[in-house]
N, C-alpha and C positions, 0 to 999 in steps of 0.2 A: 510426541509422535504426530499428533494432529496438526501442530504448527508446521512441522516439516512437510507433511503431505499437502497442506494448504499452500505453502510457499512453492513447492515443486509444481503443483497443478496450476497455480497462477503463472509461473514461468512458462509452462508448456502452452497454456491457452494464449498468453500474450505473444509468444513466439509465432503461433499460428496466425494471430491477428496482424502482426507486423508483416509477416510474409504475404498475407493476403492483400494488405495495403500496397505492397510493392508490385504484386502481380496485377492488381486492379489498375494502378497508375500506368503500367507499361502496356496494358491491353489497348487494342484499337477499337473495340466495339463498345464505346460509350454511348453512341447513338447509331441506330440502324434505320435504314429506309423502311417506311411502312408500305407493305405490299397488300394491304387489305383490299383496295379497289383495283389493284393490278397484280394479281398473283403470278402471272406469266410475264417475265421481263427478261431482256437480254443483258441488262446491267443492274447490278446491286451495289449500292453505295453504303458505306458506314464510316464513321469518324471516331477518332480518339482525341486524347489531350495533346498529342504531338504530331499527328499526321492524319490525313484522310485517304481512304482506299476505295478502289472501284474493282469489283469482281465481275467478270464477264461470264456468260453462259458456257463458254468453252473451258472454264476453269482457270483462266489466266487472271491474276490479281496484280494490280498496279497501285502502289501507295506513294503519296506525295507529302513530304513533311511541310509543316508551316515554317517558311523561311524567315518570317518576321513576326514580331509580337505586337507591332504597332497597329496592325490592321485587325487584331482580334478584339472581341468585346472585353470590357473590364471584368465582368463576372467570370468569363472564361479564364482570364489570367488569375483571378482570385481562387478559383478551383485548383489550378495548378499549384499555387502557393500553399494552399491548405494541405494538399496531399503531400507535398515535399516536406513541409514542417512536421506532419504526422509521421512520415517515414524516418526523418532525422531523430525526432524525439523517441520513437520506438527503438531504433538501433542503440541510442545512448542508454535507454532504459534496460535493454538486454545486457549491455556490457556491465552496467552497475549491478544488475540482478545476479549475474553469474558469480561475482565476488561476494554477494550478500547471502548466497545460499547457505543454510545451516549445515548441510552435509559437506560443504567445501571448507577446509581449514587452510588459512593462509597465515603462517607465522603465529603470533600471539594476539590475533584480532579478538576483541571482546564482543560479547553478545549485544552490548548497547550500540556499538558501531555497526554491527550487522543489522540491527533494528532500524537505525537511521538510513542506512543504504536501501533496505527493503522498502521503507516508506517513500524514499525519493524515487525509486524505480516504479513503484505503484502509481505515484502522481504523474510520472512521465507517460506511463501506459494509458492512464485515464485521459490525459490531454491529447495524446496521439489518436486514441479512439474517437474522441469528440471532433478532432480536426478532420478525420476521414469521413465520419458520418455527416458533418456539416458540408464538406466539399461535394460529396456525392449528392446530397439533398439539394444543394444550390444548382448543380448541373441538371438534376431531374426537374427542378422548377423551371429552368430555362427551356427544357424540352417540352414541358407541358404548355408553356406560354406560346412557343413557336408552333406547336401542333395545332392549337386552336386557332391561331392566326392563319395558318395554312388552310385549315378546314373552312374558315370564313371566306378565304379567297377562292376556294374551289366552288363554293355555292354561288359565287359571283361570276363563274365562267372563266376563271383564270387558273384552271388546274394545271396548265402546262408551264406556269411561270416558275414554280419551285416545288420541291418534293417535301413530303412530310416525314419526320423522323420520330422514332419512338425509343423506348428504353432498350439499351444494349445489355449484354451479359456482364460487362464490367461494372455496371451500377450495382447489381445484386452482389457481386463479389466484394465490392467496396463496403456495402452496408453490413454484410456478414463479418468482414474483417474488422471493421470499426467496432462492431458489437463484441467480438472476441477480445479485442484489445481493451475495451472498457471493462468487461467482466474480469479479465486477468489482472488489471490494475486494482480493482476492488478486492480481489482475493489477496493480492500482495499487501494491501493496506491492512486487511484483517490479520494476516500472518505477522505483521509488525508488532501487534500487541502481545502476541505470545513470546516474542523474542526479548522483550524488556525484562531485565533481571528483577527478582522479587524485592531485593533490598532497595532498589531505586524507586519502586512504587510506594512503599510504606517506609518513610524515614522516621526513626525514633526521635522524640523531642526530649532533651535533658533539661532538668530544672535545678537551679542552684539556690542555695540559701541566700536571702537578701541581706541579712545582718552581718554574718561572718562566715568564713569558710569552715564548714562543718562536714566531716566525713562520717558516713554511716556504714556500719558493718552489716553485711548481708548474711552473716552466719547465724546459726540457730542460737536462741537465747533461752534461759531458764527462768521461769517465774515461780517465785516462792508461794507455797500454798498456806503457810502459817502453821502447818502441822508437823514439820520436820523436827526430829529430836535434837536437842542442843548438843553441839560437839564436845563441849567441856562440862564435866560434872561439877556441880557446885559443892564446895567444901563447907563444912561448918565453921562458923565464926570463932567458936571456942578453940578449935584445933589450930587455926591460924594465929590466934593470940598466944596460944601456949607454945608455939614453935619458937617465938622470940620474946625476949624480955628486955627491959631497959638496961639492966646491968650486965647483959651479955650471958647470964647463966641460963641453963636449960631448966625450964619449969614445966611441970606437968599439969594438965588441966584438972581442975577439981570437979567434983560431982555437980556443982552449981552451974558450971558452964554449959552443960548439956540440957538444962531446963529450958 
């Protein structure tokens, strides 16, 4: 029962993690304009992995996609690739995990096959979570580097040259989603151990006689104690000799035969 609960909980947690990775990748607020020095502004800018947006004070929002990938930084493209790989692995892991659930019976599938599928899906979830966490962390490192470079430019009197950007809500969603996928994958790997049949864990070892083929009976055996009464009563020697004679005549034992 505990194995089934662990497997189902791992599936649910991993599903939430994969869904969070997809939402985080599609969100536009990976980086938002820092309004610390200018809280009142007519234009608010924020950027995502696929497009940059500008929101005016009137409420009108205009987004412009990145039409080319050649002008984007290499680290930015690496973040895209990591998030896509994490989503693909997560979706494949969910498909495998659905057929590996112990409560789902498909034909005559054995428990050993379900155990292998559960382990495979767990590894996929772990890799997907690591990809999401790595991609979000790389993007956050880029924001921190650009933020301090922009701050240094502001101290030199060039505050109008470029804007400072800080963490957006998509980064926190990506971190949480990657953590959920990682925890769900670990739970699936733990559930795999409970699905392995007992006979495959401990295999009996048979020993054969080296000299010749000897078969041993496993039935009960009786050991003599030496005190059992004899089955046949011993007759006197004189009676046996008197029963027969050499000439074939019947002879009777004498009184000396019993001495």
